[in-house]
C-alpha positions as CSV (number, residue, x, y, z in Angstrom):
1,X,-12.9,-15.8,25.7
2,X,-15.5,-17.4,28.0
3,X,-14.4,-17.1,31.6
4,X,-12.2,-19.9,32.9
5,X,-10.1,-20.1,36.0
6,X,-6.3,-20.8,35.8
7,X,-7.0,-24.1,37.6
8,X,-9.5,-25.1,35.0
9,X,-7.1,-24.2,32.2
10,X,-4.3,-26.2,33.8
11,X,-6.6,-29.3,33.9
12,X,-7.7,-28.8,30.3
13,X,-4.2,-28.5,28.9
14,X,-2.5,-31.0,31.3
15,X,-0.1,-28.3,32.6
16,X,1.7,-27.5,35.8
17,X,1.1,-24.2,37.7
18,X,4.1,-22.0,38.4
19,X,4.2,-18.8,40.4
20,X,0.4,-18.6,40.5
21,X,-0.7,-17.2,43.9
22,X,-4.4,-17.8,43.3
23,X,-5.5,-20.6,40.9
24,X,-9.1,-19.5,41.0
25,X,-8.3,-16.2,39.2
26,X,-10.4,-16.0,36.0
27,X,-9.1,-15.5,32.5
28,X,-11.8,-13.3,31.0
29,X,-9.9,-11.5,28.2
30,X,-8.6,-12.7,24.8
31,X,-5.8,-15.1,24.2
32,X,-2.7,-13.5,22.5
33,X,0.6,-14.7,21.1
34,X,2.0,-11.2,20.8
35,X,2.7,-9.3,24.0
36,X,1.7,-6.0,22.3
37,X,-1.8,-7.4,21.8
38,X,-2.4,-8.5,25.4
39,X,-5.5,-7.0,27.1
40,X,-6.4,-7.0,30.8
41,X,-7.7,-10.3,31.9
42,X,-6.2,-12.2,29.0
43,X,-3.9,-15.1,28.6
44,X,-0.5,-14.8,26.8
45,X,0.8,-17.8,24.8
46,X,4.5,-18.0,24.5
47,X,5.9,-19.7,21.4
48,X,9.5,-20.2,20.7
49,X,10.0,-19.2,17.1
50,X,13.0,-19.3,14.8
51,X,13.8,-15.6,15.4
52,X,11.8,-14.5,18.4
53,X,11.1,-16.5,21.6
54,X,7.7,-15.4,23.2
55,X,9.0,-16.6,26.6
56,X,11.3,-13.5,26.6
57,X,8.2,-11.3,26.6
58,X,6.3,-13.1,29.4
59,X,6.9,-10.4,32.0
60,X,5.9,-7.6,29.6
61,X,2.6,-9.5,28.8
62,X,1.8,-9.8,32.5
63,X,2.6,-6.2,33.1
64,X,0.2,-5.4,30.2
65,X,-2.6,-7.2,32.0
66,X,-2.3,-10.9,31.2
67,X,-3.5,-13.1,34.1
68,X,-0.9,-15.8,33.2
69,X,1.3,-17.2,30.5
70,X,0.9,-20.6,28.7
71,X,4.5,-21.6,28.3
72,X,6.9,-24.4,27.7
73,X,9.0,-23.5,30.8
74,X,8.8,-21.4,33.9
75,X,9.1,-17.7,33.1
76,X,9.2,-16.0,36.5
77,X,5.6,-14.8,36.3
78,X,2.3,-16.7,36.7
79,X,2.4,-19.5,34.2
80,X,0.9,-22.8,33.2
81,X,3.8,-24.9,31.8
82,X,3.1,-27.6,29.3
83,X,5.3,-29.9,27.1
84,X,3.6,-28.8,23.9
85,X,2.3,-25.2,23.7
86,X,0.6,-25.7,20.3
87,X,-1.2,-28.8,21.4
88,X,-2.2,-27.1,24.7
89,X,-3.7,-24.2,22.8
90,X,-5.7,-26.6,20.6
91,X,-7.0,-28.4,23.6
92,X,-8.1,-25.2,25.2
93,X,-9.9,-24.1,22.0
94,X,-11.7,-27.4,21.8
95,X,-13.0,-27.1,25.3
96,X,-14.2,-23.6,24.7
97,X,-16.0,-24.5,21.5
98,X,-17.7,-27.5,23.2
99,X,-19.0,-25.2,25.9
100,X,-20.2,-22.5,23.6
101,X,-22.9,-24.3,21.7
102,X,-22.4,-22.0,18.7
103,X,-22.7,-23.1,15.1
104,X,-19.2,-23.8,13.8
105,X,-18.8,-23.0,10.1
106,X,-15.5,-24.2,8.6
107,X,-14.3,-23.6,5.0
108,X,-11.4,-24.7,2.9
109,X,-10.2,-24.5,-0.7
110,X,-7.2,-23.7,-2.8
111,X,-8.3,-20.1,-3.5
112,X,-10.9,-17.7,-2.1
113,X,-11.0,-18.9,1.5
114,X,-10.4,-15.5,3.1
115,X,-12.7,-13.6,0.8
116,X,-15.5,-16.2,1.3
117,X,-14.9,-16.1,5.1
118,X,-15.4,-12.4,5.0
119,X,-18.7,-12.7,3.1
120,X,-20.0,-15.5,5.4
121,X,-19.2,-13.4,8.5
122,X,-21.0,-10.4,7.1
123,X,-24.1,-12.4,6.3
124,X,-24.2,-14.3,9.6
125,X,-23.6,-11.1,11.6
126,X,-27.1,-10.1,10.6
127,X,-28.4,-13.2,12.4
128,X,-26.5,-12.9,15.6
129,X,-23.1,-12.4,17.2
130,X,-20.4,-13.9,15.0
131,X,-16.7,-14.5,15.4
132,X,-14.3,-15.0,12.4
133,X,-10.6,-14.8,11.8
134,X,-8.8,-11.6,11.1
135,X,-6.8,-12.1,7.9
136,X,-6.1,-15.7,7.1
137,X,-5.5,-17.3,10.6
138,X,-6.1,-20.8,9.3
139,X,-3.4,-23.1,10.8
140,X,-2.9,-25.0,14.1
141,X,-2.1,-21.7,15.9
142,X,-4.3,-19.2,14.1
143,X,-7.5,-21.3,14.2
144,X,-7.6,-21.9,17.9
145,X,-6.7,-18.3,18.6
146,X,-9.7,-17.3,16.6
147,X,-12.0,-19.8,18.4
148,X,-10.8,-18.5,21.7
149,X,-12.1,-15.0,20.8
150,X,-15.6,-16.4,21.1
151,X,-17.7,-15.2,24.0
152,X,-20.8,-16.7,25.8
153,X,-23.2,-15.0,23.4
154,X,-21.5,-16.0,20.2
155,X,-23.9,-17.7,17.9
156,X,-21.7,-18.4,14.9
157,X,-18.0,-19.2,14.7
158,X,-16.6,-19.0,11.2
159,X,-13.2,-20.7,10.7
160,X,-10.8,-20.9,7.8
161,X,-8.8,-24.2,7.5
162,X,-5.6,-24.3,5.5
163,X,-3.5,-27.3,4.7
164,X,0.1,-28.0,3.7
165,X,-0.4,-31.8,3.6
166,X,-2.8,-34.7,4.2
167,X,-4.0,-34.8,7.8
168,X,-3.8,-31.1,8.5
169,X,-7.5,-30.3,8.1
170,X,-8.4,-33.5,10.0
171,X,-6.4,-32.2,12.9
172,X,-8.0,-28.7,12.7
173,X,-11.5,-30.2,12.5
174,X,-10.8,-32.2,15.7
175,X,-9.9,-29.0,17.5
176,X,-13.1,-27.1,16.5
177,X,-15.6,-29.7,15.2
178,X,-17.7,-28.0,12.5
179,X,-21.4,-28.5,11.8
180,X,-21.2,-26.8,8.4
181,X,-18.2,-27.5,6.2
182,X,-17.6,-25.5,2.9
183,X,-15.2,-26.7,0.2
184,X,-14.6,-24.0,-2.4
185,X,-12.3,-25.5,-5.0
186,X,-9.3,-27.7,-5.6
187,X,-6.7,-25.8,-7.5
188,X,-3.0,-25.6,-7.8
189,X,-2.0,-23.6,-4.8
190,X,0.8,-25.5,-2.9
191,X,0.8,-28.1,-5.6
192,X,4.5,-28.4,-5.2
193,X,4.1,-29.6,-1.6
194,X,1.1,-31.9,-2.3
195,X,2.3,-33.5,-5.5
196,X,-0.9,-33.2,-7.5
197,X,-4.5,-32.1,-7.5
198,X,-5.7,-35.5,-6.4
199,X,-3.6,-35.2,-3.3
200,X,-5.0,-31.7,-2.7
201,X,-8.5,-33.0,-3.1
202,X,-7.8,-35.8,-0.6
203,X,-6.6,-33.2,2.0
204,X,-9.4,-30.7,1.4
205,X,-12.0,-33.5,1.7
206,X,-11.0,-34.2,5.2
207,X,-13.3,-31.4,6.2
208,X,-16.5,-33.1,4.9
209,X,-15.3,-36.4,6.5
210,X,-15.3,-34.6,9.9
211,X,-18.9,-33.5,9.7
212,X,-21.6,-35.1,11.9
213,X,-24.7,-36.8,10.5
214,X,-26.8,-33.7,11.3
215,X,-24.3,-31.4,9.7
216,X,-24.1,-30.0,6.2
217,X,-21.4,-30.2,3.5
218,X,-21.5,-27.2,1.1
219,X,-19.8,-28.3,-2.1
220,X,-18.9,-26.5,-5.3
221,X,-20.9,-28.1,-8.1
222,X,-18.7,-26.5,-10.7
223,X,-15.5,-28.2,-9.5
224,X,-15.4,-31.9,-10.3
225,X,-12.9,-32.6,-7.5
226,X,-15.2,-31.0,-5.0
227,X,-18.4,-32.4,-6.3
228,X,-16.8,-35.9,-6.0
229,X,-16.4,-35.4,-2.2
230,X,-20.1,-36.0,-1.6
231,X,-19.7,-39.7,-0.9
232,X,-17.0,-39.0,1.7
233,X,-19.4,-37.4,4.2
234,X,-22.3,-38.7,6.3
235,X,-23.8,-35.2,6.4
236,X,-26.3,-33.7,4.1
237,X,-24.9,-32.0,1.0
238,X,-25.8,-28.7,-0.6
239,X,-24.4,-27.8,-4.0
240,X,-23.5,-24.2,-5.1
241,X,-22.4,-22.9,-8.4
242,X,-23.6,-22.1,-11.9
243,X,-24.4,-25.7,-12.7
244,X,-28.0,-26.3,-13.5
245,X,-28.4,-28.8,-10.6
246,X,-26.8,-26.6,-8.0
247,X,-29.1,-26.0,-5.0
248,X,-27.8,-22.4,-4.7
249,X,-26.9,-21.1,-8.1
250,X,-26.2,-17.9,-10.1
251,X,-27.8,-17.0,-13.4
252,X,-27.2,-14.1,-15.7
253,X,-23.7,-13.6,-14.4
254,X,-22.0,-10.5,-15.7
255,X,-19.5,-7.8,-14.8
256,X,-20.4,-4.1,-14.5
257,X,-18.3,-1.5,-16.2
258,X,-16.5,-1.1,-12.9
259,X,-15.6,-4.8,-12.9
260,X,-18.1,-5.7,-10.2
261,X,-20.0,-9.0,-10.5
262,X,-23.8,-9.0,-10.8
263,X,-26.1,-12.0,-11.0
264,X,-29.5,-13.4,-10.1
265,X,-29.2,-15.6,-6.9
266,X,-31.4,-18.7,-6.7
267,X,-31.8,-20.6,-3.4
268,X,-34.3,-23.3,-2.4
269,X,-36.2,-20.6,-0.6
270,X,-36.4,-18.0,-3.4
271,X,-34.3,-15.7,-5.5
272,X,-32.9,-12.1,-5.6
273,X,-30.7,-9.8,-7.7
274,X,-27.1,-9.2,-6.5
275,X,-24.6,-6.5,-7.6
276,X,-21.5,-6.8,-5.5
277,X,-19.2,-4.2,-4.2
278,X,-16.2,-6.5,-4.7
279,X,-14.3,-6.7,-7.9
280,X,-13.9,-9.7,-10.2
281,X,-16.2,-12.5,-11.5
282,X,-14.4,-15.0,-9.2
283,X,-16.4,-13.5,-6.3
284,X,-19.6,-15.0,-7.7
285,X,-18.6,-18.5,-6.6
286,X,-17.5,-17.1,-3.2
287,X,-20.8,-15.3,-2.8
288,X,-22.8,-18.5,-3.6
289,X,-20.9,-20.4,-1.0
290,X,-21.7,-17.7,1.6
291,X,-25.3,-17.7,0.4
292,X,-25.6,-21.5,0.9
293,X,-24.4,-21.1,4.5
294,X,-26.8,-18.3,5.2
295,X,-29.7,-20.3,3.7
296,X,-28.9,-23.2,5.9
297,X,-29.1,-21.0,8.9
298,X,-32.5,-19.5,8.0
299,X,-31.8,-16.3,6.2
300,X,-34.4,-15.6,3.4
301,X,-33.2,-15.3,-0.2
302,X,-34.0,-11.6,-0.5
303,X,-32.1,-10.8,2.6
304,X,-29.1,-12.8,1.4
305,X,-29.2,-10.9,-1.9
306,X,-29.2,-7.5,-0.1
307,X,-26.4,-8.6,2.3
308,X,-24.2,-9.8,-0.6
309,X,-24.7,-6.5,-2.4
310,X,-23.7,-4.6,0.6
311,X,-20.7,-6.7,1.7
312,X,-17.1,-5.6,1.4
313,X,-13.9,-7.3,2.2
314,X,-12.7,-7.3,5.8
315,X,-9.1,-8.3,5.0
316,X,-6.3,-6.2,3.6
317,X,-4.6,-6.4,0.2
318,X,-7.3,-8.4,-1.5
319,X,-8.6,-6.5,-4.5
320,X,-8.4,-3.2,-2.6
321,X,-9.4,-0.6,-5.2
322,X,-8.3,3.0,-4.6
323,X,-8.4,6.0,-6.9
324,X,-5.7,8.6,-6.7
325,X,-6.6,12.3,-7.0
326,X,-5.0,12.3,-10.4
327,X,-7.3,9.6,-11.7
328,X,-4.9,6.6,-11.5
329,X,-6.6,3.6,-9.9
330,X,-4.5,1.2,-7.9
331,X,-5.8,-2.4,-7.3
332,X,-3.8,-3.9,-4.4
333,X,-4.3,-7.7,-4.5
334,X,-0.8,-8.4,-3.2
335,X,-1.6,-10.7,-0.3
336,X,-1.2,-13.9,-2.2
337,X,-1.3,-15.5,-5.6
338,X,-1.8,-18.8,-7.4
339,X,-2.6,-19.5,-11.0
340,X,-6.4,-19.5,-10.4
341,X,-6.5,-16.3,-8.4
342,X,-4.0,-14.6,-10.9
343,X,-6.3,-15.4,-13.8
344,X,-9.3,-14.1,-11.9
345,X,-7.6,-10.8,-11.0
346,X,-6.4,-10.2,-14.5
347,X,-9.9,-10.7,-15.9
348,X,-11.2,-8.2,-13.2
349,X,-8.4,-5.8,-14.3
350,X,-9.6,-6.0,-17.9
351,X,-13.2,-5.4,-16.9
352,X,-12.2,-2.4,-14.8
353,X,-10.1,-1.0,-17.6
354,X,-13.0,-0.8,-20.1
355,X,-14.0,2.6,-19.0
356,X,-10.3,3.6,-18.6
357,X,-9.6,2.7,-22.2
358,X,-12.5,4.8,-23.4
359,X,-11.0,7.8,-21.5
360,X,-7.5,7.1,-22.9
361,X,-6.3,5.2,-19.8
362,X,-4.3,1.9,-19.8
363,X,-4.3,-1.3,-17.8
364,X,-1.1,-2.3,-16.0
365,X,-0.4,-5.8,-14.5
366,X,2.4,-5.6,-12.0
367,X,3.0,-9.3,-11.2
368,X,5.4,-11.3,-9.2
369,X,6.1,-14.9,-8.3
370,X,3.4,-17.5,-7.5
371,X,5.1,-19.6,-4.9
372,X,5.0,-23.3,-4.1
373,X,4.2,-24.5,-7.6
374,X,7.0,-27.1,-7.7
375,X,7.7,-28.6,-11.1
376,X,4.7,-26.7,-12.6
377,X,6.2,-23.3,-11.8
378,X,7.7,-22.5,-15.3
379,X,4.6,-23.6,-17.2
380,X,2.2,-21.7,-14.9
381,X,4.2,-18.5,-14.9
382,X,4.6,-18.7,-18.7
383,X,0.8,-19.3,-19.0
384,X,0.0,-16.2,-17.0
385,X,2.3,-14.1,-19.1
386,X,0.6,-15.4,-22.2
387,X,-2.9,-14.6,-20.7
388,X,-1.9,-11.0,-20.1
389,X,-1.4,-10.7,-23.8
390,X,-4.6,-12.6,-24.8
391,X,-6.6,-10.3,-22.5
392,X,-5.1,-7.3,-24.1
393,X,-3.7,-5.8,-20.9
394,X,-1.8,-2.7,-21.9
395,X,1.4,-3.3,-19.9
396,X,3.0,-6.1,-17.9
397,X,5.6,-5.3,-15.3
398,X,7.1,-8.7,-14.1
399,X,8.9,-8.2,-10.7
400,X,11.5,-10.4,-9.3
401,X,13.9,-13.2,-10.4
402,X,13.5,-16.4,-12.3
403,X,9.7,-16.6,-12.0
404,X,9.2,-13.0,-13.2
405,X,11.5,-13.8,-16.1
406,X,9.1,-16.6,-17.1
407,X,6.1,-14.3,-16.9
408,X,7.9,-11.8,-19.2
409,X,9.0,-14.6,-21.5
410,X,5.4,-16.0,-21.8
411,X,4.1,-12.5,-22.7
412,X,6.7,-11.9,-25.3
413,X,6.4,-15.4,-26.8
414,X,2.6,-15.1,-27.0
415,X,2.6,-12.0,-29.3
416,X,4.5,-9.3,-31.0
417,X,4.8,-7.2,-27.9
418,X,7.7,-4.8,-27.7
419,X,8.0,-2.6,-24.6
420,X,4.6,-3.7,-23.4
421,X,6.2,-6.3,-21.2
422,X,9.1,-5.3,-18.9
423,X,11.1,-7.4,-16.4
424,X,12.4,-5.5,-13.3
425,X,14.4,-6.8,-10.4
426,X,12.5,-5.7,-7.4
427,X,9.6,-3.7,-5.9
428,X,11.5,-0.4,-5.9
429,X,12.4,-0.8,-9.6
430,X,8.7,-1.4,-10.3
431,X,7.8,1.8,-8.4
432,X,10.4,3.8,-10.2
433,X,9.1,2.6,-13.6
434,X,5.5,3.3,-12.8
435,X,6.2,6.7,-11.4
436,X,7.7,7.7,-14.7
437,X,5.0,6.1,-16.9
438,X,1.6,6.3,-15.2
439,X,-0.9,8.8,-16.5
440,X,-4.5,9.8,-15.5
441,X,-7.0,7.1,-16.1
442,X,-4.6,4.2,-15.8
443,X,-5.6,1.1,-13.8
444,X,-2.8,-0.7,-12.0
445,X,-3.1,-4.3,-10.6
446,X,-0.5,-5.4,-8.1
447,X,-0.4,-9.1,-7.4
448,X,2.1,-11.8,-6.2
449,X,2.6,-14.3,-3.5
450,X,2.9,-12.8,0.0
451,X,6.7,-13.6,0.1
452,X,7.3,-11.0,-2.7
453,X,6.0,-8.1,-0.6
454,X,4.5,-6.3,-3.6
455,X,2.1,-4.5,-1.4
456,X,5.0,-2.0,-1.1
457,X,4.4,-1.1,-4.7
458,X,0.8,-0.3,-4.1
459,X,1.6,1.6,-0.9
460,X,4.3,3.7,-2.7
461,X,1.9,4.6,-5.5
462,X,-0.8,5.6,-3.1
463,X,1.7,7.7,-1.1
464,X,2.5,9.7,-4.2
465,X,-0.8,11.5,-4.5
466,X,-3.9,12.1,-2.4
467,X,-6.6,9.5,-2.9
468,X,-10.3,10.0,-3.6
469,X,-11.3,7.1,-1.3
470,X,-11.1,3.4,-1.3
471,X,-13.7,0.9,-2.5
472,X,-14.0,-2.7,-1.6
473,X,-11.2,-2.3,0.9
474,X,-10.9,-3.3,4.5
475,X,-14.2,-2.4,6.2
476,X,-14.4,-0.9,9.6
477,X,-15.3,-3.4,12.3
């Protein structure tokens, strides 16, 4: 974080100083909400959660080097006490962003936010110091924590904005006002909470409404809900997609035998050929969104193409592809799932399985619940089960309760499958089944909403044998 004294922080957040011997002491380190992540010179933020109260760890944080604690009550160590810790954290982030002068790039969408954020960060790093979220820190706590990692020389601040209702993105944009806003898509993730895609579009469009006149709205030309957001912003607009009128577009899109997307990138400044390290055709749209941001910030088209071809994913459990020593390939995409991302992952699995089939291998889809679909849950799980059959995936392992049963039912109702679709109760049952059935050359996709914890399946499979090395996985930083 840029250096601020405790007195300055107290003024910014409207807090009272408690047990602070010297208010001019500077906070120079990062802001942390976990006492185990505190670094010397940092600030510890104490949140009272349902199971853990951060105030109980205030002394440990100070002993680890925190200058003070941002808290809701006195804690017996140097602290700035406020009525609303979340609001105070947001106010501090806004002040830091205003003083930085960095270009703030914010993105939202129903699917692909984290993967696209990773791509944008890797492109912009080539142009100067860039800060971006680790994982998907995209709410009223995670976003300001990311912003507060920026330092005086930061040129680009890339932020991911999530929403569980109308008004959420508007609030986040007020904390860290963006100059470039990217809207990826309007899908069915969290549709049970929003009530419909129109409501989701209303919420996502709050990002473009927050942009200044000299800002830029980067909009998906292939999504009618996103394209329709153009009149809601006073900023310039730049369209990306495969549509003929897209400013940044992809032509000759295809998948390699390994399931990696390749295409010709066209931008207003030129074109270039891209073959990505990531897996799945859905990354083409993500790459175009990142290319549009890089173009706006002055990167030539040929450099963008090279950067996209070299980029990996910086976040865990998102199409992490690892080959075991015995030739079994495990695709860990277990961080989250919605109908759009599930379909994209299955198509990537099929593309990756082309070579496997030639060698006698099979494709396995180990799938669990897609959460927060509301009244659409049965139909969406049934549809995914049917798609597994239509794509000719070799085996479906549906993991969990009612939603998994719907996946299994959809597969069996779609075709004359026998034992090709199996419903098991939990992750351990899935592991036991796979251990008895897998053979060299098989490709296994593991995917579900985060609450299912199916990353345990992938971890168990990779613990079984030595691995030959991961591709497209979390990159070193």
